[in-house]
N, C-alpha and C positions, 0 to 999 in steps of 0.2 A: 243770195244770202248763204254763205258757207261758214257755219259756226264751228269753232274749235274750243275745247275746254282744256286748259293746260295748268299744270302746277309749275310755276316759274317765279323765281325771285325777281326776275326782270320786271314783273308787273306788281310787285308787292306794294309800292307806294300808291299806285293807281287804285288797287283793290282797297287799301286802307282808307284813302280819301273818300271813295264811293261808300264804303261801309259806314264811316263816321257821319257822312251827310245824309245817309238814307234811313238810318234806324235811330229811334229815340234812345237816349242814354240809358234809360231804365230797362230797355229791351236788348242791350248788347253787352257782350263781354269786352274787357280790354282787348284791343286788337292783337296784342302779343300772344295772348292765350290761343286764339285761333291759329296764328302762325306757328306756334310751338306744337300744338296738337296735330297740325297737318303734316308735320315731319314724321309722324308715326303712321302706321298702316290703317288706322280705323276711321280717319276723317280726311276730307279733301277740301282745301281752300283753293278754289279755281278761278282763274281769269277766263273770261269768255270773250272770244275774238270773232269778229266778222272779217274774214280774210286776215289782215294783220292789224285791224283797228280794234282797240279795246272798247268793248261795249257794256261789260257788266262783270259781276262776280257772283259766286255762290259758295256756300259752305254746307257740306253734307256729312252726316255721321252714320257709320255702318252700325245698325242695331241688330245684327245677326241675320235675320231673314227679311229685313226691310231697311230702308234708308230714311233718316230724318233730314228733311230739308230745313236747316236752321235759318239760313239767310239766303236771299236771292234779291239782287238789285240790278237794274239797268241804268246806265248813265242818264242823268236827268234830261239832257238835250236829245236823247234817243227814245225816250218813252213815248208811248202811243204810236209806235211804228211797227208793231207786231213782233218785236224782239222777245218780249216776255213770254208770249204764247209759243213762239218757236223754241225757246229755251226749255220750257216745260214739256213740250212734245218730245224733244231730244232726251231729256232726263227720264221721262216716263218710258221711253223706248229702252234706255240703257239700264234702268233700275226697275225691276218688275213691280215693286211696292215702294211707294214714297208716302210719307206722312209729314205733316207740319202743323204748326200752331199759328193761328191768326188772332189778333186782338179782337175782343168781343165787338161785333158790329153795332156801334152806338152813334156814329157820326158818318158823314158822307164819305170820308176817306176810308174808314174801316169797313164800311158797307161795300164800297167799290173794290177794296182789296179782297174781301171774301168772295164776292161775285166773280172776280177775275179768276181765282183758283177754281171755283165751281164750273166756270165756262171752259176751263182747260184741263178737264179730266179728273178733278178731285171731287169727292163727295163729302157731305156733312156726316160725321160719325155720331152726331148728337151727344158728344162728350165735351166737357169743359173742365177747366181747373184754374186755380189762381196761383200766381208765382210772383213774388216781390210786388204785391199789391196791384198786379195787372191781371185781368180776367182774359183767358184764352179759350178759343174753341179749337178742336182738333179736326183736321181734314185729312183724307187719305185717298189714294188712287185705286185701292183694291178693296172692294166691299166685303171680301171674305177675310181680310186681315183684322184680327181682333185687337182693338186698342185697349190696353190694360195699363195699370199703374206701372208694372214691371217694364213693359215696352217703352213707356214714356220716360221712365227713369234712365233707361239705357242711352237716351239722347245725351245725357251728361256723363254717366259712368263709362260709356264707351269712347268718350273723346280722347282719353289718354290712359296709358298704363303707368304713368309717372305719379307716384303718390303725393309728392309736393305740389305738382301742378293741379292735381285733383282737389287738393285742399283749397286752392285759390278758386277753382270752379265752384266748389261747394259754398265758399264765402260770398260768391257773386250771385248765384241763384240757388234755389232750393233743390239740391241734388239728392237729398236723403229720402224724400217721399213726394208723391205727386197728389194723391187724393182726387182722382177723376170722379166726376159726377155726371149723371145723365141729365140732359136737358129735358125739361118738362115739355111734353108734346101737347099742345093745346087742341082741344076738340071743339068743333063748332056746335 
């Protein structure tokens, strides 16, 4: 397994197809927004290759002293073959601090997704928020990195320097405020 992460228009159609089939509509931007934002310096829309075989995609936003992993997907026929774990290991090595949002673990799929990230170097920050009627929990690779409303807001505000494009981002998701809350820790 020799993974490469590349920005290349050559893989744009494969990235878009995987993106559209991997994420629910209420949790994704129109693909053209990711594509346009990645032409700037603050975010990366990457094709992930094993040798020359397309295996997945990811989208990361530079939030100054950390990177927000907005989207990560492995091709459906290659899932459960350790690609996701390998990709996360590579990303953790390249980016000192990664954070992400997972939908609240309320069913088998969302529980498995959260546990996958926890097994692969992320920890539960005990922070959650709601955006477009979806509840999310925040996970991070660095337990010393403070998850704040400002840091979470940067995942959208840092996507682009283009004010018109940012208006579209703001109309898609709540880019104006986050309102993080602490999860209640239950005591026995």
